[in-house]
N, C-alpha and C positions, 0 to 999 in steps of 0.2 A: 681290423688288424689282428693277427694272431697274438696270443699272450706273450710268446717268446720274443717276437720282434718288437711288440709294444714295450717290453721291458728293456730291450737293447737300445731303443731310441731314447727313451725318457728316463733312463738310469744314468748315474754319473759315468763319464768316460774319460780315459786318460789320453792326453795329447802331449807327447813329450813329457816335460817336467810339470805340467799343470793338469788339473782335473776339471772338466766341464760338467755342468749339472745335467746336460743331455747332449745329444749328437747333432743338434741343429745349429748351424752357424749363419749369421747374417752376412751375405756376400757383400763385398766392397762395391758400393754404388755411389758415385760422386754426389755429395749431399747439396752442394751449392749454398753452403751456410758458413763460409769462411771469408767474410769481407776483410780486406787488408791482409789476406793470407794468414789469418789468425782465427782461433776458436771463438765462436760466438755463443750466446745463450741459446739461440735456436738449434745450433749443432749439438749442444749438451742435451737439450730436451729431446731432440730427435733420437739420439742413441739411448738415453735413459728410457724413453718410451718403448724402443725396441727391446731393451732389457726387461722392462716390466712385463712385456708380452710373452716372456718365457724362453727366449733363445738361450742356448748354452754360451754363445759368444757372439758379440757384434764386432764388425770390422769397420774402422774409420778409413774412408777413402777420400781423396788420394793424398798421401803425405809425401811430397816430393823430397828427394834427398839433396837436391841442388836447386838454386834459383832458376836456372835455365831448364830444369827438369819438370817445370809446371806446364800443364796444357794451357793455362791462362793466368792472368795476373792475380786473381783472387783465390788461387788455389794454395792451400797450406803447404809450407815447406819448413824443414827442420832448422831452427835457429834459436838462440837464447830467448828472443822476444816471444816465441810461441809456446814456451814450456809452461808458464803458469796456467794458461788456458787449458793446455793438454792435461795437466794434473787435475784440474777441476773436472774435466771430462771423464777421466778414468775413475775418479772418486765417485762421481754421480752414477756411473754404470755399476760399479762394485756395490753401491748401496742397494741396487735393485737385484743383486744376486747373480749377475752374469759376469763373464770374463770379457775382456776387450782386447782386440788386436788392432795394430796399425799397419795398413798397407803401405809399404815403402817401395820407391822405385824412381825411375827417371823416364820421362815421357819421350825423349829422343825425337823421332820424326813427327810425333803427334803434338809436340809443343808448338804454340802459336806465338812467333816473334812479334807480330803486330800488337799483341796484347800486353806482353811484359817486357819487350825490348831486348830479349836475349836470343841469340841465334839458336835455332834448333840444332841439336847434335845428332848426326846420322853416321852410318858406316862410311859412306862416301858423300861428297858434296852433291846435292840434288835440288831441284826446284820444289818449293813447298807451296802447294795449291791454296792453303788457307791464308798464309801471310803474304802470298804472292812475292816471295823472295827466295834467295838461295840459302840452303842450310850450311852448316859447318861440318865438314868431314872430320870425324873424331881422330885426334892424334893419340899416340900411346900415352902421353902425359894426361890427356883428357880422360882416357879410360881408367888409368890408375887413380886419378882423382875421384872419378865416379864410384869406383869400388870402395875407396876410403870414405866417401860420403855415405855409402850404405853402412859401413862400420860405425861411423859417427852417429848416424840416425838410430842405429840399434842401441847404442849406449844412451842416447837421449830417451829412447822408449823405456828403457829400464828405469831411468831417473824419474820419468813421469808416471810410473806405475802401470804400464801396459803389461798384459799377461803374455802377449804373443806379437810377432811381426809376420806379415805376409809379404814376400818379395814378389814384385810384379814382373814376371817373365812372359807375359802374354800380350796379345792384341797389337803387335808391331810397335809397342813402346821400345825404348832403346835396346834392352837385352833381347827382346823378341825380334827386332829388326836385324840384329847381328845373326840370329839363327836363320833368318830367311835367305835362301839362295837368290831370291829376286832382288832384295834390297841390299844385300851385302856382297859387293863386288870387289872387296879388298884383296890384295895380293900378299899381305903379310901374315903373321901368325894368328891374326883374328879373322881371316877370311879364307875362302877356298874350301878345304875339306870340312866335313861336319865337325870333326874334332876341333878344328880351329874356330869355326863359327860358334861353337859351344863354349869356348874358352872364357868369354866374359861372364856368361851365366854361372859357370862353375867357380870362377874366382870370386864372384859376388856372393854366392851362397856360402862359400867357405869363410869369407870375411865376416858375414853376418853371424854364422854359427860360432866363430871364435869370440865375437863380441858378446853374443847372447849367453854363451856357456850354458849353465843349467838354470838361469834366471828367467828365460823366456822360451816359449815354444816358437819354433821357426817353421813356417810353411811357405809355399810358393804357389803362384798361379802360373801354369804352363800351358801354352797352346798345344792342343793335339793336332790342330790343322788351322792354317791361316785362311783357307778357303779362297785363295786367289791364284791366278795363273802363275806357275813357276815358284810358288811359295813353299813355306815349311809345311810338311805333311806328316801323316801318322807314322810312317816307318822311321823317319829321322827323329821325330819327337819321342818315340818309344826308346830309341837308342840313347837320346839325351837323358831321359828319365832314368834309365838303367845306370848311366854314369853318375847322375846325382845320387841315386840310391847307394851306389858303391862308395861314393865319397862320404856318406853318412852325415851330410850337412843339413838335412831337413827332417822334421818330425812328421810331416804329411805333405802331400802334393794335391793341389786343387786343379782339376782338369777343366780347361776352357777351350775356346775356339774363336776364330774370326779376327778381323783386323780393323781397329779403329781408324786406320789410315786408308784402307782400300775396300773393306767389306764389313762394316760394323753390324749389320743386321743378322749376320750368320750366328752371332752369339745369342741373339734374343729370340728370333723366330716370332711369328705373329704379324700383326698389321704394321704398315709403314706410315707414320704420321708426317708425310712429306711437307704438307702445307705448314704445319706447326713448326717443323724444323726451319724452314726457309724464313719464317717471320723473325727468327732470332739473329739473323746475319745482316751485315751491311751489304750494299752493292759494291762490286758486281757479283759477289758470292751468292747473294739472295736470288738474283735472277738466274744464275747458273744452276742453283739447286732446283729452282722451279722448272727449268727446261730439261736438265740432264740428271736430276736427282734420282730418277727411277733406275738409272744405270749404276749409280753408286750405292743407293739404299735399296738393295734387292730384297724381294719378299721371299721368305721361307715359311711354309705352313707350320703352325704351332701344333705340337702334340705332347702329351706328358712325357717327361724324361727324354727329351729330344736329343740329348748328348750321350745317352746310355750306350747306344750301339758302338760308338767310337770308344767310349770309356772302358767297355768290356775288354778290349784288346790290352789295355794297360793293366786292368785288374788281373788278367790271366798271367801276365809276364812279370809283375812286380810284387814284392813282399811288403813294401812299405805302406803305411796307412794312406788311403786315398779319400778325397772329398769329392762327392758327385754334385755337379752343378747343372742346372737347366731343367725347368719344368717340374720342380718338386712343389706340389701344391696341396696334397691331401695325404691321408693315411695309407692309401694304396701305393702311392709313389714312395713313401717312406719305407713301407714294408718291402717293396721290391728292391729298393736300393740296399737295404740291409741283407736281404736274401741273396743278392748278387755279390756280396762280399765287400761293399764299400763301408768305410768306417765312420764317415760323417756325411751330411748333406749340407749344401749351401743354398739359401733362398735369397732372392733379390726382390723382384717385382711383387711377389706374393706378400712380402712383409711391408711394402709400401701401401698396398691395398688394405692389409689386415695386420697391423703390428703385433696384435695378440694372437696370431694364428697358432703358434706353438701351444699355448694354453688351451686353445679351442681343440686342437688335434688330440691333446692328451686326455681331455675331458669327454670328447664325443667322437666315436669311431667314424661317424658320417660327416664330420666337419670338413670343409675345404675352403680354399681361398676364393674370394670374390673376384680376383683379377681376371679380366677378360682378354688379356694379351693384346690390347689395342696399341701398346707401346707409346701412348701419349704422355707417359711419365718421362720419357727420354728427353724431349725438348724442355722440360721444366727445370733441368739442371741450371738454367740461366736465371731462374727466379727462386730457387730453393726446391730441390727435388721432392716431388710429392705425387700421389695418385690423383689426377684431375677428375676422376670419376667419383671417388669416395672421399676425397680430402680437399683442403684448401691450401693455397701457398702460405708459407710461414711469413710472419712479419719480421723481416730481417733487421737486426739492430747492429750496434757497434760491437766490435770484438771485446772479449773479456780478458 
């Protein structure tokens, strides 16, 4: 890596009102360490370990703003009972010298009613293949409540000592499902035109910004492309990003892609661990995945910086700070991301395989992640997310 780009990556960098020790962010990857929807000692150790490894900021995923906004019952959601554990978590990360962000959002159609007993909230009533039931079409009152739940979650994040929040506008979670012309068939002010479909995203971002003030950095994860038929795509996404930029509600935008509901592998690229996924589900979903899973879990060849080509379009058109995600595993990819004008990079699987990768990269120009992109870490979310090649599942204990 050239000296100028080395300095850019590993020198302190400003993100809104906070300063990170470098430009590497741990991407939000569900940890599977929140039994009872509360913080556990293994969750604290997971993020403290990532912080010790040298990231500028680690991101806690996924912190639902509403009880029905969880994908499953043991997913953390904001409420008074969760706050003491979250304070211990932020304190542990800060002791290691890193900043910490909370990913906040509402799962919408990705929520599993059969797990937590709450109806999934969607733009229009629809059949939910995971819970084998009908969802609840969101009323205007529901949407107003969800916006306020984001505001409340932001205030909780300040109270718990977080440095930033990342709003989840991707992967066909609730806000993303409203952006999607395929999933959003509403006829009111939240459906139809792109401006209407983007209303929930913009209202949410403004509410979070108002609550955060200058006490938190505010970022968001936005789909560049759903990668599904008749879904949200680059041209519309770029326009939404321009509106968000003009609103001034975010300090940075993390660019992502794919649909957890309809095409999850588009985000990850690499191998498809179909058998491992199927083993984690009950019948008849298990049998359905075994037979039809290859149509749902599509394979996309892995290559370094696999989202860069899409992201370049956004970098050319936007002035706001951007976070590049996808295939950042070595100094060459860091250098290229900086050279292309991105302000930060986000790493996910690479840090599961090598939590101390940032320190390795800073010390050794030839260092690189051991991750082989087998994606077998993805099904481990049900036992505590980890790299099954180089790590062992955590011993999950009671919440703290």
